N, C-alpha and C positions, 0 to 999 in steps of 0.2 A: 577155415578162415585164412585169408591172405595175411602174411606177416606185415605188420605196419611199417616196417622199414624197407620193404621191397619197392623198387622204383623201376620206371621204364628204362633208365640207363643200364640197369643191371641186365635186363632182358636183351637189350640191343647189343651190349658188349659181349654177353655170353654167346648169342647166336652168331655174331660175326666171327668170334674166336673159333667157335665150333666149325663154321663154314670154311674159314681160311687156314685153320690149324696152326695159327701163329698169333701171339699177342701183339707183336710189332705190326703185322699186317692189319689186324683188327683195329689197332690204335690209329693207323694211317687212314683206314676207311672211315672211321668215325670222327676223324679230325681232332683227336686228343693225344696226349703224350703216352708213351708206353708205360711209365710208372702209374699214370692215372688209370689206364686200362687194367694193369695188374692189380691195383688196389680195388677196382670195381669187382673183378672176378673173386678176389679174396673175400670181400664183403658179402657177395652172393653166396659163396660156400658157407660162410658163417651163418647167414640167415637160414639156409636150407639144412645146415648140419650135415653136409655131405660133400665129399670131394668130387668135383665135376670133370676134372681133367687129369690124365696121367702125364706127368711132367718128366718121366724117365728118358724119353727119346728126344731127338732133335725137333720133332714135330709134335705139337700137343694133340693128344688123342682123348676122346671122350671115354670116361669110365662108364660102367653100367648105369650108375645114377645119372650121369651126364646125358646118356642116350635117352633115358626116360624123360628127363626134364626138357631136353631139346624138342621132343615130340609135342609136348603140351605147350611149351613156351612159344614155339613156332606157330602153332595153330591159334593160340590166344592173340599173338601179335598180329597175325594176318586178319583175324576177325575184327580186331580193333581198328586196323587201317581201313578195312572195307566199310565198317560202320561210319568212320569219319568221312570217308569219300562220299558215301550215300547222303550223309547229312549236308556236306558241303555242296553237293550237286542238287539238293532238294529244291531250292528256289527256281532252278532252271528246268526242272522236270515238267513235262507237259501236263497241264490240267485238262480235264474234259468236261464239257457240258453236253448232255443228251437232250436234244430238242425235237419235239414232234411238230410237224408243220402240215396243216391242211393244204390241199392244192390251191385254194383261193389265195393263200398267202405265200405260196412257194415260188411264184413267178415274178414278184415285184417287191412286196414289203420285206419279206424275210431276207432275200439275197442282199438287198441294199443295207439293211440293218446289220447283217452278218459282216459285210465288208467294212463298215464303220467300226464294229466291235473288234474285228481282227486287227485293224490298224492300231487300236489302243491296247489290245491284249494278244500280242503275237505268240505268247507261250501257251495259249489255251486252244485246244482242239474242239471244234463244234461237230458233234456227231448228230447228223440230221436224219430223221425218219419221217416218211410220209405215209398216209393211210387215212381211212375213214375217221371221222371225229370220235365216234364211240370207242374205237380201238385205241387211239392216241390217249384219250382221257383215262381209259382203263389202265394203260401202261404208266400214266402219270401217277395215278393212285397207288399203284404197286411199287413205285419208286424206280421203275426202269427208265423213266424220263424225268428231267428236271423242270421242264416247261413245255407248254403246248401253245402254239399260235394257230388259232382257227376260230370256228364259230362258237358262240356261247353255248354251253351245255343245254340240252333240251330240258324242259321242265321235268323235275323228278330225277334227273341224272347227274346233278351237280353236287351231290352230297360229298363233303370232304374236300371240296375244291373252292378256290376263289377265282373270280373272273374280273378282268379289267378291260373295258371296251376301248378299242383304238379308233374304230370308224364303223359307219353303217354301209353295208354293201348290197347292191341290187342283184337280183337274179334276172337274167335276160335270155331271150331266144336268139341264138347265133346262127347265121347262114353264111354261105360264100357270096362274094360279090357276083352279080349276074344271076343269082337265084331267081326262079320265075316269080317269086313274091317280092323281090327286091325293088324298091322304088315305085311301088304302085299301091293303091288302096286294095285291100283284100278282105274277104269275109272270113270269120273265124272257122267256118266249116272247111275252108280250103287247107287248113293245117293238116287235116286228116288225109289229104292227097299225097303227102310227102312222108318219108320215113322220119319218125321222131326219136330223138335220143333224150331220155329222161334220167334224172338221178335215181339210183336204186333206193329201195325202201329204207335202208339203213342210213342214208345220207340225211343230214340235218335239213337240207333245202327241199327234200322230197315232198313233204306235206304242203308247203306253200305252192310248189309247182302244180301239183295235182289239184289243189283247191282252185287255182287260177283257171286251169283247163275246165274244171266243172263249172266255174262261173261263166264261161263262154258257151255253156250248153254242150260241151263235148264229152261229158260223162267220164269214163275211165278208159281212155284210148290205150290200145296195146302198142307199146313202143317197139321199134326195130332194135333198139339198143338201150340198155340201162348202164350208164357210165358217168363218172366224174373225172376220169383220167385225162389229163391235158394232152398227152402225146397221142392217144388213141382217138379222142374226140376231134382234135384238130385235123388229123389225117383224113378221117371219114368225112367231115364237113367240107373240107377243101375239095374233095374229089367227088362229091355227090350233092343231091338236093336235100340232104338230111338237115333237119332243124334241131339244134341242140340247146336245151334249156340248162344253163350253167351259171354259176356265180361269175360276175363280170371280171373279178380279179384273176380268175384262172386264165382268161384269154386276153388280158389287158394289152400285152405286147402285140398280138395279132390285130386287135381292134385299132390300136394306135397306128400300126403300119398299113392298115387297109386290107390285110390278107383275109380278114373275116369282118363281118358287119353285123350290127344288131338289127333284127327285124322289128320295126316300130310297132308298138301295141298301143291300144287306146287307153289302157290303164296300166300303171306300173305293177310289175310283179312284186309280191312281198319279198323283201330282203331280210336282212338280219345283221346283228352286230358281230364284228370280227374283233378279236382281242386276244389277251394273254390269260391262260389258265395256269394256276400254281396250286400245289397242295396246300390246303388250309392249315393254318397253325404252325407252319414251318417258317424259319428265319432264313431268308435267302442270303448267301454270302456275297462278297463284293463282286465276284465275277457275274453271278446271276443277276444281281441288281444292275450291273453295267450293261448286260444284254437287254434287260427291260428298258433301260434309259434310251438305248439306241432304237429300239422298236417304237417307243413313244415319239422320239424325235423324227423318225422317218414318216410315221403316220401323220404327224403334225404338218410336215411339208407337203403332204399329198392328201389333204382331208377328203377329197372326193374320190376315194379309191373305187367306189362302185358306180360313179355316175359320170 
């Protein structure tokens, strides 16, 4: 147990005297008088019950007891200063939020909300992951993600999660401008003349796309590609006659710029809600709530995300 009369000034004065080998030099370094420094060392020796310095020479030298105490006192003081520094810097240390973003929200909604959030919380790092809905939701349940922005969990897969809808989004067939079917009436059977890019079976929108194709009497067509990746799909469609069935939000920028076009259909494809998934029963902190607020605000400014 530490002696109740031991103070920080005792440690500092002792360590400076040991480092400089002189009471007058230690007093000067500590901005105290020499008598005060001498009194502090004497108090420390009385507290410890040991002589810490050999005063027989012109320069103060540590005794064996002094050398032992110097080792532990120096380490203790260094640890205290390090702890103080870490606590002082704690408010400035970077916080992180891990967010999973489905491709449909990664090209417009989330980047816009992230920029707004960053302006208000410059000390928070957003770690963004993309991937299929099922994987992101699995990582959310496991605690690897704090929030997921994407499609509503499929029936039976939302256990342990809460979902807040932001908007409804359509799924559309996308083609390049100048495609043979662009700008004219066409028969559903003509779709099979061109390469099809369909969402893979694990994608949330896969069922609605395949149900739509079956409603046209096309059965289960074999696609040239199974993909929901923006970079790959955009490149293939721009350079070929491929027809890509994808959530409108994934290619919103290309549709707005005219780089890609929607192939008109006589009846709308089934879409679905896009929103925020959180672990159920958790209490989001201020940063997480701040990100949710920005997502809600951006979605409200652009309610027709899918149309």
